[in-house]
N, C-alpha and C positions, 0 to 999 in steps of 0.2 A: 423533524425526521423521526421515523419509527422503524425499528427492525423487529421482525417477527420470525422466530425460529421454531421449526417443528422437526424433532428427531435429527438434530445436527450435533455431531460429536457426542459429548456426554449429555447434552441438553435435550430434554424431552419436549417441553413447550416453554417458550419465553416471548414476552413482548416488552421491548426496551425502547423508551423514548430518549432521543438525544437532541435536545433543543437548546442546550446550554452546557452545563457540567453534569455529566451522568456518572455516578460512582457505583461500581459493582463490587461489593465486598463479600468476603467469605473465606473459608479455610482453603488450604491447598487441595487441588484435584476436585474442585466442585464446579468446573465449567466456566470460570471467569474468562479465561483466554479464548474460549470457543466463540464467545460473542464478538470479540475484537477481530478474530480471524475471519469470521463470516462477513462482518461489515467490510473489512479490507478487501476480501475476495470479490464480493459482488459489486461494491461501489467502484473499485478500480477496474473491475471487468467491464463496466459500462463507460469508463472514462475514454473520451475520444473514440467511441466504438466504431463510428462510420469510417473514420480514417484508418483505424486498425484493420477493419475488414478489407478495405482497399489494399492496405499493405500486405495482408495475408495472400490476396490474389496475386499481387505483384511479385511476391517472393516465390510463389509456385511457378509463375510464368517465367521469371528470371532463371529459376533452376532448370526448367525445361529448355530454355534457350541456350544456357551454358552447356547442357548435355548435347544439344544439337550441334553447337559450334565447336565441340571437342575435336573434330576432324580437321579444323583449320590449322594452318601453319601458325607458329607462335606470333610472328609479327602481324599476321592478318587478324589473329584473335584479339591482340591488344589494340587493334584499331576498331574493335567492336565493343559496344557498351550494352551488355544485356540488361542492366538496370534501367537505362534510359529507354531502351527498346520496349521493355515491359510496361513502362509508364505510357508510352505512345500507344501500345496495343490496348491498354485499359481505356484510354481516351477514345480510340476508334470504336471499341465495343459499345461505349455509351451512346454513340451516334448511329450505330448500325444494328438493326433489329433482325433482319433476315439472315439465317445461318449461312446460306449459299454466298451472299454478299460479304458476310463477315469473313468467311474463309479466304475469299479473294483479297479482301482488304488487308488481312493479317499477312498473307503471303507477299503481297506487294510491299508492305511496310518492312518486312524482313529483308527482301531483296534490295529495297532502296536504302536501307541502313548501311549496308556495306556491299558493294558490287562483287566482292570476292566470295560472298556466301553462295550465290547462285552457281558460280563457276566451280566451287570446291566441295559443296555439300550436295549429295544426290537429291533429286527432286522428291523421291519417295520419302526420304528422311525428313525433308522440310515439311511435306504434307502431313506426315505422322505427327510431327511436333505441332503443326497448326491445329490439327484435330484434337490433340491433347489440350492445347491452350483453350480451345472452344469449350471443352468439357470443364476446365477450371472456371471459365467465365460463366458457365451455366449452373454452377453450384449455388443453391439458394442462399440468400442473405441469412435466413434463419438458421440454416445448418452451420454456417461459419460462426454465427453468434453463439450457438450452443457449444461449439468447439472452443471458442475463446473463453467462455465461462468455465468450461470443464478444466481447461489447462490452468486457469487462475485458481480454482478451488483445489485442484490436485496439488499445486505448488504449496498451498498453505496447509492442507490436511493430509498430504502424502498419500492421496488416493483413498483415504478412509473418511469420507465426508459424513455418511449416515451414522446413526446411533448403533453401535455394535451390540447393545443389549436388547434392542427392539428391532425386529425384522419387519419394519414398516417403511412406507415411502416417507421421504423427507422434503422439506421446502424451506426456502429463505425468501422472505417478503421484505421489500424495502419501499417505504412510503416517504416521498419527498414532495412537498408542496401539492398535496392531494393527488399526486401521481403514484399509483400503486403498481409496483413491479413484483412479479413472483417467479422464482426459479424453482421448477419442480425437479426432484431427484429421486431415482430409484436404483437400488443396487450400486450406489456411488456413481451413477451416471446421470448427467443432466438430460432430462427427458423433454422438457418444454420450458418456454419463457413467455409469460403473459405480460403484455404491455411493456416492452423494453423501453428503458429510459436512457436519455442521452445526457451525459454529465461532462462538464469541462474543467472540473477540479479533481485532484487526487487526495486520497486519505494518506496521512503520514502516520506510520506505526513505529513507536519507539519502545523497545523492551530490553535492550541489552547494551550497557555502556561499553562493553568490551569490543563492540563493533569498531571502535576507533583503532584498536590494536591491529585490525586487519586491513586498514586503509592502504598500507604499503604492500599488501599482497595482491596478486592478480584477482580481478573480478571473475565471477562465473562467466562462461562463454555467453555472449549476448549477440545473437545473429541479427545483422542489419540494424543494430543499435536499439532494438526494442526492449523495454522493461516490462512488457505486458505480462510475461509468464514467469517472472521472478517472484519468489516469496517476499514477505515484507522485510525480512532482514537484508536480503540482497538489494532490494530497492533502496533501503536506507543507506546502505554502503555506497551505492552509486550516487545518491544525492550528496553525501558528505564528501565524496571524492571531488565532485564538481564544486562544492562550496569551498573546498580547500584551495582551489585555483583562484588566486587573487584577481586575475584578469576577467573572471566571469561575474557578471552582475545581471540578474534577471529583472531588476527594476528598471522602468524608464524614469525620466527625471521627475515627472509629476507624481508617479507612484512613490518615489523615494521621499519626496517632500512630505506627502501625506503620512506615509509610514513612519517617518522620523518623528513627526509631531506626536503620533499615538505611542510610539515606541520609547520615548524619552525616559519615562518613569520606569518602564520594564528594563530598559538597557542599563540604567543606573543601578538597579537592584541586582541584576544578574552579574554586573561587572564587579560588585563587591566580592564575589566569589571567583569569577574568571575574567580577568582583565585582558587576556590575550585572545588569539584566534588560531585556528588550525590553518596551516599553510603547506604548500608543496615544498619539499626539500629536493635534494639531488635525485635525479632520475624519477622514480615513482614513489619514494617514501614521503611520509607526512609527519610534520612536527607541530608543536604548540609554541607560538611566538608571543613573547611578552617582554616589553621594554628592550627590544633589539636582541633579546636572548632567545634561543630556540631549544626546546626540550622534546625529546622523542616521546610521542604520545603514549608509548608503552610504559613510560616511567611516571606518568601522571597518576594521581590517586583515582580510585574507581569513582568516588563521589564527584570529583571535579569533572570527570568525563561526562557525567550526566548533564551537568550545566553547559559544558562545551558543545555537546550535541545540540541542545536546545538553542543555544546562541547562534551556532553556525546555520541552522535551518532558518532561523528568523532573519539574520542579516543577509542571507543569500536569497531570500524571497520565496523559499519553498513553503513556508507556513504563510498562508495568505488570509486576508480578511474574509470572514464567513466560511473559512475552510473547516476541515475536520481532522483532528489528531487523536490517536489512540495511545494512551500511556499505560503500559502493563507493569504494575507494581514498581513505580519509579523510586519509591522510598527505600528499597532494599539496601542500597549501598550508601545511604545518606545518614549521617549522625543527626540527632534530634534538632539541632539548630538549623542545619541545612534542609531538613524536612520541612520546617516551618517556612523557610524562604521559598522552597520549591512550590509548596502549597499556595503561597501568596502569588507567585508568578503565574501559576495555572489560573487562578481567579482573575488576575489582571489581564491575562491574554484573552480570556473570554470577554471581559468587560470592554476592553479597548478595541479588539478585533472581531468581536462577535463570533468567536470560534465555537464550533461544536466539539466538545471534549468528552471522550469516553475514557474513564479512569478505573483501572482495576487495583484493588488494594486488599491486604489482609492485616493492615495495621490500624488499630483503634486510634493511635496517636495521630497518624497522618489524616485519617478520616475526620478527627476533631478539628485539625488545622484547616481543612477544606471548609468545614462548617463555619468556623469562626471568621475566616477571611471572606467567605461569601456574605456573611452578615455585615462585616465591616464595609465592604464595597457595594452593599445593597443589591446583590444578585441572588439572594437565597431563593427567590421565586423561580429562578432559572435552573435550579439544581434538582436532580432526581437521584434517589438512592435505592439500590436493589441488594437483596441478600441471596446468595447462592447456597444451596444445601443439597447433599446427596440423599435421595430417598429410593430405596430398592435399586441401588447401583446407577441410577440416572440422576441428572442434575435438575433441580427445580429452581427457578429464579423468581423471587417474589418482590413486588414493589412495596418498599417499606418507607417511602418518603414521609408518610404521616406517622410513622412509628420507628424512628431511627434507632431507638433504644434496643430493638431486636438485634441490630448489628453489633452494638457494644456488648450486649449480653453474650452473644456467640463468640466474639473475638477476644473478650476479656476472660473467658472461662479458664484458660490455662493459668492466668494469674491467681485465680481462686484456688486452683489445684495446688499451686505452689504455696499459697498461704496455708492451706490445709496441711501440707507436708511440714511447713515450719511449726505449726501448732503441735503436730504429733511429735516432732523432734524436740521441741522445747519442753514437752511434757514428760520426756524420758528421764 
């Protein structure tokens, strides 16, 4: 997989390969997170895209039907199911090509759904709704696709997708298995999509262990159960809420057997730090259960939360073989020993599950741990290393896989500054 960015966020130009473990290292505010946000937005924007586009049409039709049915008496309205009727209309439209026939077919479907509709709703109101529904059905696939991508990008970039320092057009290019998809952007608006790709897996983006503290709080409003337009943080919150429900298991029996065989070594290592699991408590709150004892997740150490999040996503099946995960500076809240363990887990996850892992870091210590464990488990050839730097207010991302010392030189510079200070102080 390859991601190519042009004038996105702080990044001017970048080509990043993610075929194993990809490490993007650099100082703060140099565009590391921009790469992850762009990957998450576009990749998940194309996730189940055909189903999503049908869902968008259904929601619009359902809204129109509910508006039309507003004049029905309460008991008559509750005998009507706008959602089911919207699905029926979508199915009719797929079989009916002529607009005149479609109008009659939709009108008949509405009348047949509940005989009280024809008696209680004026014919002209029904016809107005039918004509509006036909307009919804006639909106081109490409136009809805652009809207889906726009909303996904807006959720991540808060409407500021393009490079604010360069008044130029932007683009995000995603290459998977020789399929090259490009999203064109101008003035922060998606203007075109070349060769749309259909994906059946989602990217998991982890960047904040404090997300566990919010599991007992209400989720952002999610219309009709869709996660399509939530940012990565809200999506992760939703996954963890589901994972905390002990009755939910997304594995089938065969999947579980295969996963357990691959997961044994990883599970043993991660359980040395967190032997428990997150579970639902009373009402909507969430706790951490270990040895029949339960702890409020807000009372857990921040470092432990990082491991609990990873374990929960693994055991609930959200992290899948050959999937993609983004880890944004996971070392921040981990002491050195746990940094080593987390680095080893990352390498093992790639080796056992063939995961594509995009990892951002500003720690030379954590970077070195990734290098060492990649060598230990013989996956060094599947690792790529990039260095981010600011040049004239914009971020440049350089492939330094063949010269990783450039990263160490950049990230270790503060230590040299400190040593120089020590030398001056000792000399006084």
